[in-house]
N, C-alpha and C positions, 0 to 999 in steps of 0.2 A: 479402399483397402490399403492398409499400410504396406510399405515395402518389405518389412520384416515378416509380416504374416503371409504376404504373397510368396516370398522366398521359401518360407517354411512349408507352405502348401506345395510349391513346385518340387521341393526335395522329397516330400512324402509321396507325391505321385510318381516320381522317379524311382523311389525305393519300392513301391508297389509293382511297377513295371519290371524292375530287376528281379523281384521275388517271383513273379509269374514266369519270367524267362528261366530262372534257376529251377523252378518246379518242372517246367516243360522239358528241360534238358537233364533232369535228374539221372544220376548214374547208379542209383541204389538207395536203400533205406537210410544209410548213414552218410549221405552226400553232404559234405561240409559247406558247399556253396549254398544249398538250400537253408541250412542253419544260419549261415552268415546273413543271407538275404532276409530271413525271418527277423533276426535281431536288428537289422537296419530298418525294417518297417516299424518295429516297436520303438526304436530310438527316434525316428523322424516323426512318428505319430505323437509321441510325448512332446517333442519340440513344437510341433504345430499347435497342439492343444494348449501348451503354455503361452504361446503367442496370442491365441484367441482369447485366453483368459485375461492375460495382462493388458492387452490392447482394447478388448471389447467386452470383457466380462462374460464371455460365452464359453460353453463347454460342448463336447460332442456326445451324442447318444451311444457311444461305444466305450466299452471297458476292456482294457487289456487283461489277458489271462495271466495272472501272476501265480497260479497254483502249481506250476511246474517246480517240483522239488519242495513244495510246501508241505510240511508234516502235519499241519492242522487240517488239511483237506483229506477226506477219505471217501470211500464209496457210499457210506451211509448218508452223506450230504448230497450225493448225486442221484437225482430221481431217474436218470436213465440207466443206472447200474442194474445189470441183470440179476434176477433172483430176489429182488427186493420186494417186500410186500407179501401178503398171504396168498395172492392169486397166482395162476400159472402164466399169465400174460406178462412178459418182460417189458412190454411197451406201456402198460398201465400198472404202476406199482400199487395203486389204490384198489385194484380189482380184487374182490374176495369171492372165492367159490364157496357156495353153500355146501354143507356136509351131506346133504341128500344125494341120492344117486342121480345121475344125469338122465336116466330113463324116465323119471317122473316128469321132467320138462318136455320130453318128446310125447308122452301120453296126452298132454294137454293140447297138443297141436294136431288137428285133424286134416289130413291131406285130401279128403274127399270133397 
């Protein structure tokens, strides 16, 4: 492994450890230390991936979330968004409830 890739990996691991420590010591929802650590992880991840690509032609199976503040992204593109789909189940946006009463489903099932 090249010295540059090794150093980039070491820096990424250190940033991840610092992020975990910042999250564990969080002083509220708006803690700047957590935000700073998050940004450091993203920066070091990109540096490590660049070294992997330039030195070995490899990439990682991880994609950074660049949607924060992105106007092109909306809840319609998010399959986990509640209330999407025709069904009542927010976990399955593709579920569709039939228009018949639910009672007819129970009539088909005999408990005896």
